[in-house]
Wavefront OBJ file of the C-alpha trace (Angstrom):
o trace
v 79.757 -20.330 -61.219
v 78.230 -19.924 -64.229
v 80.866 -21.466 -66.509
v 80.713 -24.789 -64.034
v 76.972 -24.819 -64.459
v 77.258 -24.670 -68.711
v 80.038 -27.010 -68.326
v 77.533 -29.251 -66.256
v 74.676 -29.413 -68.400
v 76.095 -29.455 -72.009
v 79.576 -31.923 -71.745
v 78.607 -35.121 -72.734
v 74.815 -34.313 -72.267
v 72.531 -35.244 -74.911
v 69.363 -34.275 -73.352
v 67.758 -32.247 -70.653
v 64.289 -32.464 -70.034
v 62.144 -30.396 -69.846
v 64.767 -28.140 -71.072
v 68.602 -27.203 -70.784
v 67.728 -23.646 -70.205
v 65.009 -24.157 -67.685
v 67.810 -26.527 -65.579
v 70.384 -23.806 -66.098
v 68.019 -21.177 -64.403
v 67.402 -23.407 -61.639
v 70.808 -24.070 -61.195
v 71.646 -20.276 -60.972
v 69.012 -19.840 -58.353
v 71.268 -20.702 -55.333
v 68.849 -23.713 -54.377
v 70.362 -26.712 -52.981
v 68.838 -29.546 -55.331
v 68.452 -33.147 -54.775
v 70.261 -35.014 -57.217
v 69.518 -39.072 -57.839
v 71.509 -41.372 -59.624
v 70.665 -45.338 -59.674
v 72.806 -48.329 -60.390
v 71.190 -52.098 -60.535
v 75.004 -53.957 -59.584
v 74.295 -56.359 -62.124
v 77.897 -56.866 -63.027
v 81.506 -56.530 -61.110
v 83.400 -54.188 -63.409
v 82.870 -50.511 -64.565
v 83.968 -49.157 -67.963
v 84.746 -45.816 -68.950
v 81.221 -45.368 -70.172
v 79.998 -46.088 -66.481
v 82.164 -43.238 -65.787
v 80.314 -40.513 -67.603
v 77.352 -39.996 -65.453
v 79.607 -40.343 -62.282
v 81.571 -37.416 -63.538
v 78.270 -35.664 -63.426
v 77.650 -36.719 -59.666
v 81.179 -35.228 -58.978
v 80.307 -31.817 -60.556
v 76.936 -31.545 -58.465
v 78.830 -32.028 -55.547
v 81.071 -29.529 -56.244
v 78.623 -27.096 -56.858
v 77.217 -28.104 -53.276
v 74.054 -29.604 -54.170
v 72.743 -32.800 -52.400
v 73.742 -36.284 -54.078
v 72.016 -39.357 -53.742
v 73.636 -42.798 -54.739
v 71.209 -45.471 -55.224
v 71.731 -48.847 -55.057
v 69.146 -50.784 -56.952
v 69.354 -54.007 -54.880
v 65.440 -54.500 -55.363
v 65.137 -53.430 -58.994
v 68.043 -55.892 -59.625
v 65.574 -58.842 -58.567
v 63.711 -57.883 -61.853
v 66.525 -56.570 -64.304
v 66.034 -53.818 -66.593
v 66.262 -54.465 -70.210
v 66.003 -50.735 -71.412
v 69.373 -51.752 -73.637
v 68.822 -55.254 -73.874
v 67.046 -57.406 -76.540
v 66.261 -60.246 -74.085
v 65.286 -60.418 -70.569
v 67.975 -60.058 -68.011
v 68.702 -62.821 -65.910
v 67.698 -62.197 -62.337
v 70.440 -61.800 -59.656
v 70.292 -63.770 -56.102
v 70.739 -61.265 -52.842
v 74.213 -62.647 -52.569
v 75.506 -61.866 -56.327
v 73.754 -58.406 -55.911
v 75.727 -58.156 -52.461
v 79.248 -59.235 -54.072
v 78.529 -57.065 -57.783
v 77.954 -53.825 -55.451
v 81.162 -54.255 -53.405
v 83.313 -54.439 -56.391
v 81.212 -51.513 -58.047
v 81.630 -49.228 -55.406
v 85.544 -49.668 -54.902
v 86.007 -48.723 -58.660
v 83.348 -45.862 -58.708
v 85.519 -44.283 -55.614
v 88.042 -43.595 -58.340
v 86.013 -40.692 -59.718
v 83.455 -39.807 -56.927
v 84.185 -39.310 -53.212
v 81.463 -41.351 -51.365
v 81.860 -39.284 -48.309
v 80.348 -36.595 -49.852
v 77.029 -38.355 -51.261
v 74.465 -40.184 -49.435
v 73.921 -44.062 -50.403
v 70.832 -45.572 -50.270
v 69.248 -49.020 -51.289
v 65.760 -49.088 -52.856
v 64.645 -52.383 -51.360
v 64.302 -50.122 -48.254
v 60.986 -48.665 -49.540
v 60.245 -51.020 -52.236
v 60.159 -54.151 -50.610
v 57.431 -52.745 -47.678
v 54.942 -51.833 -50.601
v 51.734 -53.792 -50.740
v 50.117 -55.206 -53.777
v 47.437 -52.150 -53.259
v 50.164 -49.591 -53.207
v 51.859 -51.183 -56.495
v 48.008 -50.885 -58.468
v 47.729 -47.477 -57.196
v 51.072 -46.225 -59.100
v 50.662 -48.428 -61.991
v 47.171 -46.268 -62.632
v 49.674 -43.399 -63.665
v 51.007 -45.265 -66.757
v 50.194 -46.919 -69.912
v 50.929 -50.387 -71.119
v 51.141 -48.690 -74.545
v 53.413 -46.387 -73.804
v 55.966 -49.331 -72.537
v 55.315 -51.925 -75.452
v 55.691 -48.734 -77.591
v 59.251 -48.540 -76.988
v 61.605 -49.591 -79.683
v 63.526 -52.604 -78.334
v 60.118 -53.962 -76.818
v 58.716 -53.439 -80.491
v 61.711 -55.839 -81.518
v 61.294 -58.332 -79.264
v 57.601 -58.734 -79.903
v 58.175 -58.996 -83.539
v 60.644 -61.242 -83.283
v 58.439 -63.477 -81.102
v 61.001 -63.286 -78.137
v 59.092 -63.131 -74.639
v 58.223 -59.796 -72.715
v 57.416 -60.466 -68.971
v 54.960 -59.036 -67.741
v 57.167 -58.158 -64.386
v 59.207 -56.094 -66.833
v 56.485 -53.182 -67.179
v 56.870 -52.762 -63.383
v 60.372 -51.980 -63.886
v 60.116 -48.111 -64.971
v 57.078 -48.028 -62.087
v 59.852 -48.945 -59.553
v 62.455 -46.675 -60.753
v 60.012 -43.710 -61.127
v 58.822 -44.307 -57.146
v 62.448 -44.402 -56.335
v 62.431 -40.802 -57.566
v 59.257 -40.027 -55.910
v 60.706 -41.457 -52.526
v 63.796 -39.128 -53.097
v 61.929 -36.031 -53.700
v 64.239 -35.421 -56.699
v 64.917 -32.362 -58.522
v 67.406 -33.857 -60.924
v 67.667 -37.521 -62.273
v 70.961 -38.272 -64.037
v 71.214 -41.427 -66.609
v 72.392 -42.463 -69.798
v 70.033 -42.273 -72.882
v 68.848 -45.856 -72.378
v 67.136 -44.789 -69.047
v 64.997 -42.046 -70.413
v 61.901 -43.772 -70.363
v 62.425 -45.027 -66.798
v 63.663 -41.466 -65.595
v 60.653 -39.799 -67.300
v 58.418 -42.123 -65.070
v 60.130 -40.258 -62.257
v 58.965 -37.035 -63.760
v 55.418 -38.551 -63.956
v 55.075 -39.583 -60.353
v 56.760 -36.361 -58.883
v 54.011 -34.363 -61.041
v 51.062 -36.336 -59.986
v 51.723 -37.435 -56.754
v 53.774 -34.516 -55.365
v 52.938 -31.572 -57.848
v 56.479 -31.278 -58.204
v 58.371 -30.183 -61.172
v 61.865 -32.189 -62.042
v 64.781 -32.541 -64.428
v 66.124 -35.536 -66.477
v 69.766 -35.055 -67.417
v 70.390 -37.376 -70.007
v 74.288 -38.181 -70.736
v 75.717 -39.348 -73.706
v 77.100 -42.909 -74.432
v 80.788 -43.457 -74.798
v 81.706 -45.714 -78.124
v 83.826 -49.060 -77.515
v 87.179 -49.688 -78.948
v 85.339 -51.405 -82.087
v 83.250 -48.465 -82.776
v 79.846 -49.829 -80.963
v 78.644 -48.855 -77.624
v 80.973 -49.793 -74.583
v 79.377 -53.226 -73.243
v 80.878 -56.042 -71.276
v 79.182 -58.550 -73.753
v 81.156 -57.358 -77.023
v 84.805 -57.209 -75.608
v 84.983 -53.673 -76.240
v 85.303 -52.065 -72.958
v 87.862 -50.111 -71.297
v 88.036 -51.144 -67.508
v 88.517 -49.032 -64.792
v 90.188 -52.068 -63.418
v 92.622 -52.124 -66.296
v 96.281 -51.742 -65.543
v 97.673 -48.242 -66.610
v 99.521 -49.977 -69.468
v 96.356 -51.905 -70.855
v 94.452 -48.890 -70.162
v 96.772 -46.960 -72.484
v 97.072 -49.736 -74.965
v 93.415 -49.776 -75.371
v 92.369 -45.966 -75.690
v 95.367 -46.104 -78.575
v 93.308 -48.867 -80.536
v 90.284 -46.413 -80.772
v 89.304 -45.291 -83.868
v 90.578 -41.679 -85.107
v 86.787 -40.130 -85.146
v 86.475 -41.051 -81.735
v 89.465 -38.976 -80.318
v 87.048 -35.588 -79.704
v 84.527 -38.132 -78.263
v 86.683 -39.606 -75.669
v 88.407 -36.158 -74.515
v 84.979 -34.790 -74.219
v 83.124 -38.055 -71.977
v 86.044 -39.573 -70.708
v 88.570 -36.898 -69.255
v 88.600 -33.689 -67.427
v 90.370 -31.806 -69.639
v 88.894 -28.314 -70.662
v 86.425 -27.884 -73.372
v 88.176 -24.669 -74.934
v 91.520 -27.287 -75.154
v 89.619 -30.394 -76.601
v 87.894 -27.610 -79.223
v 91.259 -26.704 -79.713
v 92.517 -30.573 -80.576
v 89.572 -30.899 -83.096
v 90.840 -27.749 -85.062
v 94.086 -29.699 -85.355
v 92.425 -33.051 -86.137
v 90.504 -31.135 -88.988
v 93.937 -29.245 -90.141
v 95.614 -32.667 -90.871
v 97.315 -33.292 -87.391
v 98.522 -36.899 -86.824
v 95.761 -38.445 -85.112
v 98.559 -40.808 -83.386
v 99.852 -37.414 -81.753
v 96.245 -36.575 -80.278
v 95.854 -40.320 -78.776
v 99.024 -40.131 -76.813
v 97.583 -36.969 -75.340
v 94.279 -38.680 -74.654
v 95.645 -41.927 -73.186
v 98.071 -40.035 -70.991
v 95.149 -37.857 -69.795
v 92.694 -40.850 -69.109
v 95.392 -42.982 -67.432
v 96.779 -39.875 -65.155
v 93.040 -39.440 -63.996
v 92.590 -42.657 -62.960
v 95.892 -43.645 -61.521
v 98.406 -40.853 -61.419
v 100.774 -38.741 -63.604
v 103.662 -40.955 -63.087
v 101.969 -44.060 -64.180
v 100.499 -42.307 -67.418
v 104.131 -41.519 -68.395
v 105.382 -45.095 -67.461
v 102.394 -46.603 -69.716
v 103.296 -44.180 -72.379
v 106.842 -45.292 -72.559
v 105.871 -48.735 -72.326
v 103.641 -48.772 -75.244
v 106.170 -46.785 -77.466
v 108.751 -49.367 -76.596
v 106.202 -52.144 -77.469
v 104.412 -51.013 -80.428
v 106.577 -48.304 -82.139
v 109.852 -49.510 -81.156
v 108.729 -52.850 -81.202
v 111.038 -53.460 -77.930
v 108.536 -54.374 -75.399
v 109.562 -55.033 -71.465
v 108.670 -58.785 -70.664
v 107.376 -59.227 -66.894
v 108.481 -62.059 -64.984
v 105.532 -64.883 -64.638
v 106.402 -67.815 -61.896
v 104.988 -70.708 -63.645
v 104.715 -72.098 -59.889
v 101.655 -74.533 -60.045
v 101.068 -73.708 -63.525
v 101.591 -76.247 -67.001
v 99.128 -75.478 -69.219
v 99.021 -72.825 -71.512
v 95.697 -72.060 -70.159
v 96.854 -72.014 -66.904
v 99.479 -69.350 -67.647
v 97.203 -67.143 -69.534
v 94.331 -67.393 -66.589
v 96.811 -66.444 -64.171
v 98.584 -63.819 -66.293
v 95.399 -62.126 -67.041
v 93.536 -62.761 -64.004
v 90.771 -64.740 -66.463
v 88.721 -68.122 -65.758
v 90.160 -71.055 -67.298
v 87.097 -70.899 -69.763
v 88.068 -67.266 -70.860
v 91.896 -68.336 -70.951
v 90.971 -71.153 -73.530
v 88.798 -69.024 -75.503
v 91.535 -66.466 -76.119
v 93.868 -69.163 -77.015
v 91.335 -70.675 -79.665
v 91.243 -67.366 -81.275
v 95.051 -67.630 -82.215
v 95.557 -64.511 -79.659
v 98.622 -66.259 -77.593
v 102.133 -66.357 -79.187
v 105.023 -68.562 -77.793
v 108.548 -67.528 -78.584
v 106.999 -65.713 -81.469
v 105.064 -68.597 -82.643
v 101.204 -68.530 -82.685
v 99.838 -71.411 -80.258
v 96.233 -72.248 -80.267
v 96.446 -75.380 -78.013
v 95.169 -74.758 -74.413
v 97.229 -78.041 -73.108
v 100.397 -76.703 -74.677
v 102.994 -77.619 -72.109
v 105.007 -74.301 -70.912
v 108.532 -74.016 -69.649
v 110.455 -71.775 -68.077
v 112.360 -69.547 -70.135
v 109.507 -68.949 -72.649
v 108.467 -65.542 -73.702
v 104.692 -65.022 -74.441
v 102.588 -62.317 -76.216
v 98.956 -62.619 -75.025
v 96.448 -60.617 -76.882
v 98.099 -57.284 -77.948
v 99.553 -55.789 -74.969
v 100.443 -58.320 -72.479
v 104.183 -59.804 -72.415
v 105.698 -62.140 -69.992
v 108.446 -64.325 -69.554
v 108.110 -67.603 -67.661
v 110.498 -68.017 -64.614
l 1 2 3 4 5 6 7 8 9 10 11 12 13 14 15 16 17 18 19 20 21 22 23 24 25 26 27 28 29 30 31 32 33 34 35 36 37 38 39 40 41 42 43 44 45 46 47 48 49 50 51 52 53 54 55 56 57 58 59 60 61 62 63 64 65 66 67 68 69 70 71 72 73 74 75 76 77 78 79 80 81 82 83 84 85 86 87 88 89 90 91 92 93 94 95 96 97 98 99 100 101 102 103 104 105 106 107 108 109 110 111 112 113 114 115 116 117 118 119 120 121 122 123 124 125 126 127 128 129 130 131 132 133 134 135 136 137 138 139 140 141 142 143 144 145 146 147 148 149 150 151 152 153 154 155 156 157 158 159 160 161 162 163 164 165 166 167 168 169 170 171 172 173 174 175 176 177 178 179 180 181 182 183 184 185 186 187 188 189 190 191 192 193 194 195 196 197 198 199 200 201 202 203 204 205 206 207 208 209 210 211 212 213 214 215 216 217 218 219 220 221 222 223 224 225 226 227 228 229 230 231 232 233 234 235 236 237 238 239 240 241 242 243 244 245 246 247 248 249 250 251 252 253 254 255 256 257 258 259 260 261 262 263 264 265 266 267 268 269 270 271 272 273 274 275 276 277 278 279 280 281 282 283 284 285 286 287 288 289 290 291 292 293 294 295 296 297 298 299 300 301 302 303 304 305 306 307 308 309 310 311 312 313 314 315 316 317 318 319 320 321 322 323 324 325 326 327 328 329 330 331 332 333 334 335 336 337 338 339 340 341 342 343 344 345 346 347 348 349 350 351 352 353 354 355 356 357 358 359 360 361 362 363 364 365 366 367 368 369 370 371 372 373 374 375 376 377 378 379 380 381 382 383 384 385 386 387
């Protein structure tokens, strides 16, 4: 039990407020704690970086604690800009509902939702009166909000900072208070918002609570993993695509990925680190890493096949071409959109970037007329033959 607790508060954790030692002491007390994690369903896909806090929830469930998965259907109406340099576009209720459906389907690859309580913060935020909101705001300072680095940058760049944005931390803080939270889980960009929860719990309920801050997973290009930058490894990627993307990460990220994106025991991860430091070929460890990640999200058999596919396609240069029916597709853009399940605009952008080869010749004309028998290489990892 103590080993599980230590792993929970150290693996992929960059900060614990007020302290890691106090949280370990509380977890060892035998008390069943209320754990809170919230997401605003602002996107339809989850990447491996999003999975880091989900793994923490899974660990809390296994230790017997009460885990609440909060859907920020009301906070999403404002949009959190904690990790953005501009205002987030506000979503409609229909967009939020559709995003949530796909998010939950993907999150279930990691978290068993039958073991957690799922709530929507519109249940308690929508009924608040203006008087209630004023009283909540009295616990916070505008100076604290505008002192944040990204807000300061937006102000100095003469970009607008909406007054409504100052209410976001108050709303998230009230979520934590309403749920009588003992531990909030979230990524580093949520630290300010989670601290708001600690403030309200202390001021309104005289309760000390904890904030467990998880690390970021770096994307395939060395920056924070993000949909906007096209550097994400999505949980919806098929096994071959996921395997290939992992093989493309920078060598210095191998240990970070083992730590944050797998359940490989930390003792093994440390052994891999020592092997790297001793000069082991990083490619060998990437193969182990990719097989572990695909195996955890799909199956060991799927991981094995993805590994064979990678070796044939990129090491032996004898890729297997999947059959793709032309059906009603005529233009290259239509084929690319169908093969990768992209919008036409996304497919055209890919072609314009010279990322599509037809019979080993790069084609950048989206209207190029395709024919049965042609072999296409799309991006680095997709191979199809038109039938």
